Backbone as CSV, one residue per row, in Angstrom:
resi,resn,N_x,N_y,N_z,CA_x,CA_y,CA_z,C_x,C_y,C_z
1,MET,53.883,9.170,40.697,53.017,8.132,40.485,51.844,9.233,40.766
2,THR,50.391,8.852,39.620,49.468,9.504,40.042,48.525,8.706,40.479
3,ALA,47.280,9.818,41.148,46.331,9.253,41.480,45.711,8.322,40.483
4,PRO,45.518,6.593,41.701,44.316,5.557,41.122,43.211,6.312,40.146
5,GLY,42.184,7.187,40.291,41.428,7.684,39.200,41.408,9.161,39.274
6,VAL,40.485,9.663,38.892,40.450,11.228,38.501,39.662,11.744,39.711
7,TYR,38.510,10.647,40.439,38.248,10.945,41.468,38.243,9.861,42.762
8,LEU,38.443,9.940,44.342,38.315,8.828,44.609,36.799,8.771,45.784
9,PRO,36.420,7.484,45.710,35.147,7.580,46.659,35.182,7.632,47.954
10,THR,34.408,8.238,48.915,34.069,8.222,50.503,33.359,7.220,50.754
11,ASP,33.325,7.759,52.222,32.115,6.277,53.132,30.716,6.970,52.485
12,ASP,30.715,8.418,52.029,29.341,8.509,51.280,29.168,8.098,50.784
13,PRO,28.533,7.511,49.386,28.015,7.644,48.210,27.796,8.663,47.501
14,ASN,27.510,9.845,47.828,27.391,10.637,47.354,28.398,12.069,47.274
15,THR,29.336,11.647,47.994,30.554,12.259,47.969,32.281,12.053,47.394
16,TYR,33.106,12.779,46.857,33.931,12.505,45.847,34.780,13.636,46.410
17,GLU,36.116,13.028,46.763,37.050,13.106,46.622,37.585,13.801,45.210
18,SER,38.731,14.984,45.089,38.840,15.488,43.502,40.487,14.900,43.782
19,THR,41.447,14.720,42.505,42.365,14.339,42.681,43.111,15.443,41.641
20,GLU,44.346,14.961,41.936,45.266,16.102,40.733,45.067,15.305,38.954
21,LEU,44.383,14.348,38.516,43.929,14.287,37.156,42.711,14.975,36.886
22,ALA,41.913,15.648,37.501,41.153,16.231,37.601,41.616,17.525,36.953
23,ASN,42.532,18.105,36.925,42.659,19.491,37.033,42.861,19.821,35.268
24,ALA,41.925,21.080,35.374,41.985,21.251,33.768,43.756,21.828,33.053
25,GLY,44.483,22.916,33.839,45.529,23.092,33.313,45.934,24.540,33.239
26,TRP,44.228,25.080,32.540,44.007,26.689,32.522,43.545,27.316,33.722
27,TYR,43.470,27.119,35.233,43.184,27.737,35.906,44.198,27.089,36.718
28,GLU,44.544,27.749,37.617,45.498,27.599,38.871,45.192,26.321,39.746
29,GLN,44.002,25.741,40.307,42.940,25.112,41.079,41.586,24.814,40.127
30,GLY,41.393,24.243,39.106,40.019,24.276,39.012,40.397,22.756,37.711
31,GLN,38.500,22.114,37.691,38.576,21.215,36.928,37.905,20.858,35.616
32,HIS,38.750,20.486,34.578,38.080,19.587,33.235,37.019,19.542,33.407
33,GLY,36.094,20.375,32.434,34.384,19.483,32.517,34.496,18.761,31.678
34,GLY,35.501,18.414,31.113,34.945,16.348,30.761,34.931,15.606,32.020
35,ALA,35.616,15.570,32.698,36.159,15.367,34.187,34.542,15.490,35.108
36,VAL,33.881,16.388,34.591,32.743,17.167,35.702,32.193,16.364,34.898
37,ALA,31.839,16.410,33.522,30.749,15.390,32.665,30.650,13.780,33.107
38,ALA,31.804,13.245,33.463,31.951,12.154,34.024,31.649,11.435,35.278
39,LEU,31.956,12.208,35.573,31.851,12.363,37.740,30.052,12.053,37.543
40,ILE,29.384,13.505,36.799,27.916,13.348,36.802,27.442,11.988,36.367
41,THR,27.556,11.895,35.053,26.905,11.296,34.568,26.835,9.993,35.276
42,GLY,28.007,9.028,35.802,28.404,7.997,36.902,27.740,8.056,37.645
43,HIS,27.424,9.004,38.341,26.654,9.341,39.533,25.511,8.819,39.145
44,VAL,24.255,9.201,37.859,22.977,9.098,38.052,23.015,7.919,37.580
45,GLU,23.709,7.231,36.867,23.859,5.422,36.532,23.717,5.301,37.735
46,ALA,24.502,5.111,38.683,24.982,4.124,39.496,23.819,4.434,41.228
47,THR,23.133,5.274,40.552,22.717,6.229,42.279,20.949,6.255,42.468
48,VAL,21.072,6.809,40.177,19.449,6.818,40.837,18.486,5.624,40.373
49,PRO,17.408,5.304,40.295,16.853,3.993,39.811,16.095,4.508,39.023
50,THR,15.753,3.426,37.832,14.134,3.900,37.180,13.114,2.519,37.124
51,LEU,12.064,2.979,36.529,10.777,1.983,36.800,11.282,1.214,35.949
52,THR,11.424,1.067,34.676,12.541,0.166,33.558,13.571,0.207,33.306
53,PRO,14.337,-0.275,32.620,15.669,-0.672,31.711,15.743,0.865,30.818
54,MET,16.784,1.490,31.151,16.571,2.901,30.435,18.331,2.675,30.824
55,GLU,18.665,3.579,29.834,20.076,4.421,28.575,20.191,5.702,28.808
56,ILE,21.307,6.592,29.399,21.541,7.543,29.019,21.511,7.926,27.980
57,ALA,20.737,9.315,26.970,20.255,9.486,26.183,21.269,11.283,25.855
58,ARG,20.978,12.419,26.867,21.239,13.738,27.144,21.633,13.926,28.495
59,VAL,22.599,14.542,28.229,23.389,15.040,29.788,24.350,16.765,28.866
60,THR,23.264,17.453,29.729,23.316,18.917,29.646,23.506,19.091,31.164
61,LEU,25.133,20.654,31.285,25.588,20.697,32.187,25.237,22.216,32.686
62,GLU,25.202,22.626,33.143,25.512,24.589,33.510,26.146,24.258,34.232
63,LEU,27.330,25.091,33.549,28.612,25.210,34.127,28.523,26.883,35.033
64,PHE,28.484,26.547,35.807,28.166,27.869,36.697,29.585,28.554,37.487
65,ARG,29.943,27.690,38.027,31.497,28.489,38.139,32.847,27.410,37.843
66,VAL,33.953,27.751,38.203,35.329,26.589,38.246,34.938,25.968,39.100
67,VAL,34.871,24.517,38.770,35.445,23.641,40.046,36.499,23.624,41.122
68,PRO,36.395,23.808,41.263,38.356,23.511,42.587,38.287,21.929,42.808
69,LEU,39.520,21.948,42.952,40.184,20.507,43.511,39.560,19.533,44.839
70,THR,38.844,19.823,45.461,38.207,19.593,46.500,37.614,18.356,46.566
71,THR,36.790,18.012,47.515,35.458,17.183,48.173,34.281,17.878,47.234
72,LEU,33.570,17.067,46.724,32.502,17.240,46.159,31.502,16.544,46.282
73,ARG,30.361,16.901,46.360,29.034,16.781,46.643,28.094,16.804,45.589
74,ILE,27.313,15.393,45.204,26.176,15.231,43.678,25.263,14.830,45.058
75,GLU,23.824,15.945,44.675,22.286,15.708,44.899,21.589,15.549,43.872
76,THR,20.752,14.762,43.812,19.987,14.481,42.750,18.763,14.340,42.972
77,ARG,17.799,14.488,41.635,16.525,14.501,42.258,15.854,14.665,40.910
78,ILE,14.507,13.863,40.931,14.191,13.447,39.817,12.784,14.081,39.610
79,VAL,13.265,14.915,38.411,12.216,16.496,37.817,11.114,15.507,36.950
80,ARG,11.747,14.263,36.575,10.414,13.650,35.503,10.774,12.691,35.415
81,GLU,9.777,11.715,35.807,9.452,9.995,36.224,8.437,9.679,35.218
82,GLY,8.933,8.581,34.437,8.290,7.632,33.611,9.002,6.400,33.466
83,LYS,7.573,5.074,32.848,8.499,4.494,32.141,9.140,4.393,30.516
84,ARG,8.822,5.556,30.166,9.836,5.490,28.821,10.771,6.480,29.314
85,ILE,10.504,7.678,29.816,11.630,8.921,29.756,11.729,9.665,31.134
86,GLN,12.997,8.893,31.536,13.623,10.358,33.396,14.620,11.316,33.060
87,THR,13.933,12.329,34.005,15.040,13.194,33.692,14.891,13.267,35.448
88,VAL,16.624,13.498,35.722,17.303,13.894,36.706,17.762,14.538,37.112
89,GLU,18.075,15.944,38.344,19.050,16.779,38.266,20.105,16.508,39.071
90,ALA,20.955,17.103,38.678,22.019,16.710,38.843,23.228,17.872,39.744
91,LYS,23.144,18.128,41.130,23.935,19.686,41.189,25.418,19.453,42.244
92,LEU,25.964,19.686,41.183,27.959,19.561,42.246,27.623,20.449,43.463
93,ILE,28.099,20.366,44.141,28.159,21.558,45.487,29.577,20.579,45.953
94,ASP,30.199,22.127,46.262,31.545,21.700,47.506,31.279,22.182,49.042
95,THR,31.906,22.442,49.136,31.847,21.374,50.013,31.173,23.019,52.222
96,GLY,31.628,24.441,50.983,30.489,25.933,51.187,29.383,25.468,51.489
97,GLY,28.714,24.415,50.547,27.447,24.747,49.691,26.832,25.541,48.640
98,THR,28.588,25.385,48.350,28.162,26.578,46.751,27.611,25.033,45.739
99,VAL,26.754,25.998,44.814,26.206,24.766,43.916,27.542,25.032,41.891
100,LEU,28.151,24.372,42.253,29.479,24.990,40.846,28.544,24.480,39.697
101,THR,27.707,23.089,39.719,27.285,22.959,38.148,26.384,22.044,38.565
102,LEU,24.863,22.545,37.489,23.746,21.961,37.578,23.178,21.306,36.114
103,GLY,23.449,19.990,36.260,23.039,18.986,35.309,21.957,18.519,35.200
104,LEU,21.445,18.810,33.872,19.971,17.517,33.820,20.561,16.461,32.697
105,VAL,20.429,15.069,33.643,20.375,13.786,32.665,19.402,13.319,32.453
106,GLN,18.741,13.236,31.019,18.092,12.576,30.892,18.086,10.702,30.171
107,ARG,17.111,9.996,30.797,17.392,8.845,30.470,16.310,7.816,29.553
108,LEU,16.066,7.031,28.322,14.857,6.474,27.865,15.277,4.936,28.161
109,ARG,13.753,5.015,28.021,13.163,3.474,27.882,14.839,2.781,27.173
110,VAL,14.321,1.098,27.391,15.463,0.236,25.811,14.496,0.027,25.444
111,ALA,15.286,-0.314,24.285,13.867,-1.307,23.277,13.815,-1.933,22.630
112,ASP,14.080,-2.952,21.933,13.975,-3.623,20.368,13.309,-2.331,19.712
113,ARG,13.340,-1.567,18.657,12.159,-1.168,17.281,13.410,-1.151,16.048
114,VAL,12.984,-1.988,15.013,13.792,-2.511,14.395,13.569,-1.064,13.324
115,VAL,14.438,0.120,13.058,14.219,1.143,11.955,14.398,0.438,10.346
116,PRO,14.559,1.268,9.669,14.637,0.970,8.262,15.998,1.604,7.644
117,GLU,16.973,0.685,7.181,18.177,0.219,6.738,18.413,2.273,6.992
118,ASP,17.919,3.120,6.020,18.047,3.959,5.149,18.036,4.679,6.385
119,ALA,17.589,5.023,7.663,17.769,5.440,8.640,18.639,5.806,9.553
120,LEU,19.433,4.837,9.673,20.400,4.177,10.108,21.549,5.204,10.483
121,PRO,22.050,5.596,11.395,23.488,6.152,11.549,24.608,5.816,10.423
122,ASP,25.265,7.127,10.345,26.357,7.076,9.205,27.254,5.836,9.748
123,PRO,27.434,4.900,9.313,29.317,4.554,9.447,30.194,5.167,9.353
124,THR,31.197,4.641,10.570,32.911,5.451,10.201,33.161,5.256,9.686
125,ALA,33.864,6.204,8.881,34.593,6.419,7.396,36.195,6.731,7.775
126,PHE,36.706,6.322,8.821,37.437,7.080,8.745,38.420,6.246,9.687
127,PRO,39.718,5.864,9.692,40.746,5.070,9.947,40.629,4.685,11.747
128,PRO,40.886,3.649,11.685,40.434,3.012,13.481,41.688,3.859,14.691
129,PRO,41.862,3.725,15.359,42.911,4.474,16.387,44.220,4.376,16.343
130,GLU,43.825,2.432,16.034,45.378,2.205,15.713,45.738,2.228,14.473
131,GLU,45.389,3.095,13.889,45.899,3.299,12.269,46.505,4.837,12.360
132,CYS,45.723,5.820,13.536,45.692,6.408,13.772,47.090,7.710,14.471
133,PRO,47.644,8.625,14.462,49.101,9.108,15.482,48.607,9.385,16.482
134,ALA,49.546,9.120,17.118,48.900,9.903,18.870,49.652,11.400,18.987
135,VAL,48.690,11.940,19.329,49.068,13.330,19.560,48.666,13.286,21.100
136,GLY,48.803,15.261,21.240,48.957,15.280,23.260,49.009,16.468,23.077
137,PHE,48.268,17.446,24.333,47.850,18.975,24.545,49.623,19.334,24.744
138,SER,49.924,20.399,24.358,50.907,20.822,25.446,50.929,20.624,27.205
139,ARG,52.025,20.383,27.283,52.049,20.177,28.802,51.774,21.148,29.914
140,GLY,52.142,22.535,29.395,52.554,23.585,29.966,53.734,23.322,31.246
141,ASP,53.056,23.878,32.250,54.168,24.002,33.416,54.933,22.410,34.296
142,GLY,54.010,21.571,33.434,54.468,19.799,34.092,53.420,19.466,34.968
143,ARG,52.602,20.231,35.404,51.359,19.672,36.162,49.885,18.549,35.874
144,VAL,50.149,17.665,36.636,49.102,16.914,36.070,47.887,17.167,35.545
145,MET,47.407,17.348,34.415,45.693,17.681,33.743,45.078,16.299,33.558
146,PHE,44.016,16.065,33.385,42.920,16.092,33.110,43.439,15.176,31.792
147,HIS,43.651,16.074,30.679,43.543,15.942,29.220,45.008,15.531,29.172
148,SER,45.645,15.597,29.902,47.540,14.820,29.290,47.882,13.660,29.865
149,HIS,47.397,13.593,31.550,47.518,12.381,31.988,46.440,11.603,32.049
150,ALA,45.393,11.768,32.016,44.203,10.743,32.017,43.468,10.265,30.345
151,LEU,44.183,10.811,29.616,43.485,10.287,28.469,44.755,10.075,27.268
152,GLU,43.859,9.947,26.226,45.266,8.715,25.479,44.572,9.750,24.082
153,PHE,45.192,10.378,22.686,44.236,10.356,22.289,45.174,10.339,20.541
154,ARG,44.502,10.213,19.461,44.507,9.664,18.031,44.059,10.717,17.467
155,ALA,44.866,11.115,16.171,44.402,12.283,15.157,43.918,11.423,13.882
156,VAL,42.940,11.752,14.222,42.047,11.368,11.800,42.841,12.875,11.401
157,GLN,42.236,14.054,12.110,42.574,15.163,10.696,42.693,16.105,12.132
158,GLY,43.413,16.980,11.770,44.119,18.288,12.749,44.637,18.107,13.942
159,GLY,44.312,18.369,14.894,45.620,17.971,16.343,45.162,18.584,17.599
160,LEU,45.167,18.840,18.137,45.156,18.884,19.669,45.240,20.835,20.342
161,ASP,46.555,21.154,18.976,47.347,22.174,19.556,46.982,22.975,18.472
162,GLU,47.099,22.200,17.316,46.168,23.140,16.028,45.119,23.778,15.817
163,LYS,45.234,24.855,15.102,43.697,25.738,14.774,42.927,25.140,13.937
164,GLY,41.622,25.577,13.696,40.854,25.095,12.867,39.943,23.713,12.936
165,PRO,38.862,23.126,12.160,38.234,22.022,12.661,39.086,20.904,12.996
166,ALA,38.862,19.694,13.607,39.873,17.988,13.894,39.032,17.055,14.243
167,THR,39.349,15.751,13.837,38.547,14.882,14.257,39.492,13.785,14.968
168,ILE,39.023,13.329,16.229,40.225,13.033,17.012,39.615,12.084,17.786
169,TRP,40.435,11.218,17.903,40.171,9.778,18.966,40.627,9.802,19.996
170,THR,39.692,9.634,21.213,40.058,9.657,22.548,39.958,8.147,23.543
171,ARG,40.657,8.162,24.285,40.590,6.921,25.109,40.555,7.187,26.600
172,LEU,39.789,7.237,27.587,40.230,7.717,28.835,41.261,6.681,29.898
173,ALA,42.727,6.687,29.893,43.262,5.875,30.193,43.314,5.758,32.043
174,VAL,42.584,5.738,32.423,41.959,5.948,34.066,40.752,5.924,34.567
175,PRO,40.791,4.978,35.475,39.256,5.304,36.138,38.526,6.565,36.553
176,VAL,37.385,6.626,36.022,36.726,8.240,36.776,36.642,8.350,38.070
177,VAL,36.054,7.140,38.840,36.002,7.199,39.993,37.194,5.742,40.363
178,ALA,37.780,6.016,40.954,38.870,5.149,41.126,38.292,3.554,42.263
179,GLY,38.774,2.583,41.210,37.953,1.014,41.955,36.686,0.853,40.762
180,ARG,36.254,2.341,40.407,34.985,1.660,39.317,35.193,1.901,37.541
181,PRO,34.399,0.159,37.247,34.547,0.786,35.955,34.424,2.008,35.135
182,VAL,34.587,1.934,33.839,34.354,3.359,33.498,33.080,2.935,32.346
183,THR,31.956,3.858,32.402,30.735,3.297,32.004,30.796,4.051,30.423
184,PRO,30.114,3.699,29.459,29.794,4.055,28.116,29.287,5.519,27.676
185,ALA,28.402,5.746,28.927,27.940,6.819,28.566,28.917,7.760,29.220
186,GLN,29.830,7.160,30.500,31.247,8.325,30.759,31.940,8.389,29.983
187,ARG,32.181,7.825,28.316,33.381,8.151,28.157,32.533,9.054,26.993
188,ALA,31.122,8.786,26.811,30.459,10.035,25.572,30.452,10.877,26.022
189,ALA,30.441,11.554,27.208,30.022,12.644,28.203,31.193,13.837,27.803
190,LEU,32.491,12.293,28.705,33.668,13.298,28.572,34.469,13.628,27.511
191,THR,34.115,12.798,26.162,34.302,13.223,25.357,33.873,14.235,24.365
192,GLY,32.567,14.357,24.567,31.763,15.726,24.093,32.106,17.059,24.488
193,ASP,33.121,17.210,25.310,33.446,18.181,26.206,34.830,19.201,26.110
194,PHE,35.478,18.138,25.025,37.011,18.560,24.066,36.090,19.498,22.700
195,ALA,35.311,18.982,22.483,34.433,19.640,20.967,35.510,21.722,20.798
196,ASN,35.143,22.152,22.307,35.687,24.028,21.593,37.032,23.368,21.604
197,GLY,37.973,22.477,22.767,38.965,22.481,22.654,39.761,21.955,21.188
198,ILE,39.760,21.077,20.478,39.839,20.443,19.384,39.730,21.152,17.830
199,SER,38.877,22.585,18.344,38.547,23.350,17.002,38.430,24.434,17.329
200,HIS,39.014,25.102,17.961,39.206,27.074,17.919,39.953,27.250,16.640
201,LYS,39.723,28.250,17.165,40.159,28.915,15.445,40.835,30.490,15.869
202,LEU,40.581,30.730,17.010,41.578,31.622,17.842,42.707,31.787,18.762
203,ASP,43.377,32.365,18.393,45.061,32.836,18.724,44.853,32.498,20.424
204,ASP,46.306,32.973,21.267,46.150,32.747,22.964,46.166,34.081,22.838
205,ASP,45.697,34.865,22.383,44.973,35.726,23.144,43.981,36.583,23.230
206,TRP,43.153,35.138,23.357,41.857,34.940,22.863,41.190,34.129,24.083
207,VAL,40.159,34.445,25.149,39.074,33.682,25.590,38.373,32.822,25.245
208,TYR,37.898,31.198,25.016,36.914,31.079,24.435,36.148,30.028,25.189
209,MET,35.364,30.212,26.231,35.647,29.217,26.492,34.120,28.843,26.880
210,ASN,33.578,27.645,27.429,32.422,26.668,27.300,31.862,26.974,28.462
211,SER,30.215,27.951,28.335,29.317,28.000,29.682,28.480,27.195,30.093
212,ASP,28.326,26.087,28.298,27.331,24.675,29.469,27.827,23.883,28.293
213,LEU,27.323,22.014,28.557,27.923,21.146,27.626,26.540,20.444,27.366
214,THR,25.959,20.096,26.373,25.116,18.806,25.702,25.683,17.879,25.129
215,VAL,25.652,16.851,25.662,26.094,15.460,24.581,24.964,14.568,24.652
216,ALA,24.486,14.641,23.858,22.841,13.496,22.925,23.671,12.110,22.486
217,ILE,23.247,10.919,23.222,23.881,9.543,22.155,22.334,8.691,21.652
218,THR,22.767,8.321,20.772,21.403,7.379,19.800,21.652,6.127,20.657
219,ARG,22.895,5.962,21.084,23.298,4.318,21.980,24.577,5.046,22.583
220,PRO,24.534,3.589,23.673,26.293,3.732,24.469,27.401,3.609,22.993
221,PRO,28.528,4.407,22.988,29.985,3.940,22.557,30.222,2.943,22.932
222,GLU,30.592,1.488,21.998,30.841,0.435,22.310,32.294,0.587,22.487
223,GLY,33.185,0.121,22.866,34.405,0.224,23.419,35.213,1.163,24.187
224,GLU,36.340,1.263,24.036,36.767,2.309,24.608,37.295,3.576,24.568
225,TRP,37.625,3.155,23.202,37.819,4.476,22.230,36.161,5.460,21.422
226,VAL,37.134,6.953,21.822,35.247,7.409,21.455,36.502,8.303,20.762
227,ALA,35.647,8.531,19.482,36.227,9.440,18.160,34.993,11.068,18.533
228,ILE,35.659,12.167,18.218,34.527,13.814,17.962,35.296,14.306,16.970
229,SER,34.436,14.863,16.286,34.907,15.362,15.072,34.403,17.008,15.107
230,ALA,34.496,17.980,15.662,33.804,19.277,16.170,34.866,20.286,15.193
231,ASP,33.443,21.325,15.290,33.900,22.897,14.539,33.590,23.735,15.148
232,SER,34.005,24.689,15.258,34.009,26.262,16.287,33.407,27.236,15.233
233,LEU,32.327,28.227,15.948,31.858,29.590,15.188,32.327,30.817,16.086
234,TYR,32.777,32.118,15.422,32.513,33.238,16.669,31.494,34.174,15.923
235,HIS,31.360,35.136,16.449,30.663,36.324,16.135,31.182,37.487,16.917
236,HIS,31.274,38.613,16.287,31.511,39.866,16.916,31.128,40.025,17.914
237,ARG,30.050,39.966,18.398,29.466,39.916,20.148,29.979,39.314,21.110
238,GLY,31.025,38.348,20.580,31.828,38.128,21.876,30.988,36.851,22.314
239,ARG,30.724,35.637,21.829,30.020,34.061,21.661,30.608,34.307,20.230
240,GLY,30.043,32.496,20.711,30.503,31.543,20.201,29.758,30.128,20.299
241,LEU,30.155,29.400,19.175,29.605,27.999,19.742,29.455,26.791,18.271
242,THR,30.173,26.408,19.535,31.028,24.491,19.018,29.882,23.531,18.603
243,HIS,30.181,22.450,17.298,29.472,21.243,17.223,30.357,20.261,17.073
244,ALA,29.830,19.140,17.749,31.189,17.944,17.092,29.129,16.755,16.605
245,TRP,30.109,15.522,15.922,29.599,14.548,16.295,30.916,13.443,17.055
246,LEU,29.878,12.379,17.861,30.954,11.672,18.261,30.695,9.923,17.400
247,TRP,31.442,9.148,17.600,31.785,8.445,16.763,32.314,6.764,17.982
248,ASP,31.813,5.978,17.437,32.692,4.766,17.892,33.008,4.181,16.439
249,ARG,34.312,3.175,16.689,34.022,2.417,15.751,33.553,1.960,14.562
250,ASP,32.444,2.126,14.835,31.480,1.449,13.845,30.620,2.300,13.138
251,HIS,29.809,3.325,14.147,28.720,4.385,13.852,28.855,5.677,14.310
252,LYS,28.492,6.500,14.146,27.944,7.849,14.424,27.203,7.611,15.383
253,ILE,27.171,7.515,17.366,26.759,8.025,17.658,26.189,8.984,19.277
254,GLY,26.259,9.848,18.209,25.624,10.652,19.250,26.446,12.569,18.760
255,GLN,25.837,13.479,19.421,26.573,14.418,19.189,27.001,15.853,20.294
256,SER,27.509,16.571,20.320,27.954,17.015,21.424,27.685,18.829,20.588
257,SER,26.989,20.023,21.589,27.148,21.340,21.328,27.821,21.681,22.743
258,GLN,28.364,23.510,22.526,29.136,24.589,23.617,29.386,25.638,23.214
259,THR,28.151,26.193,23.999,27.739,27.643,24.227,29.264,28.375,24.259
260,LEU,29.706,29.162,23.446,31.052,29.528,24.188,31.133,31.367,24.790
261,PHE,32.003,32.114,25.603,31.726,33.325,25.968,33.248,33.844,25.062
262,VAL,33.100,34.168,24.592,34.211,34.806,23.667,35.217,36.526,23.511
263,GLU,36.309,36.017,24.307,36.718,37.511,24.807,37.998,38.012,24.332
264,ARG,38.634,38.751,24.519,40.453,39.509,24.087,40.795,39.553,25.245
265,THR,41.820,38.947,25.768,42.475,39.049,26.768,43.348,40.253,26.540
């Protein structure tokens, strides 16, 4: 039986216990970037106050090191405060005091501003998840992993283990933190991290890991399912870039980007 959440809460509201559901699978003991993105996003939402009603508009993560499956602490600091825009710095730290990931979370005030119809986001023009086939990543050696045990996937175009651009519906099947509801911003942040994985164009004898993640949304996605439509490009200089659009059932709601380090194994 797997854990009740990707992370477990502790008596300290800034500290979390990692579970096997956070496991990336391609490290011996390392976490999936989508799990980390969701944890940091939800922590800022839950613990950092705002001067006016605000929603997350952007999450940027600098991925310094592999995040081990261990006890983690998040330290936050407001680096820009205001009634329109707030930016929060969030450091993910291990038990030895090492900063593993540095996040910047931007929140914008919530207000009704009716824009022209031709300026609204594109409507979702592909089938809903119920009409798409279920797909999954290869489970490898049978270990519990974030992408194979904590999420569900439905393929619109391409597949999780296929090369080339892809469009995939994602749904988180367990809480990010056990006992707490998953927020729409968390769903968007974790889905954005799958861009590189679903749109790779290189074989298994290549490394194409992302060194960062930026997810920007115009509004929180509605419902449990979030779709991601991604494409990757590479260069002989040993680097690449992945870009993706994010959707819910009704409209395009945001985008994600990842800078890639590319190497032949």
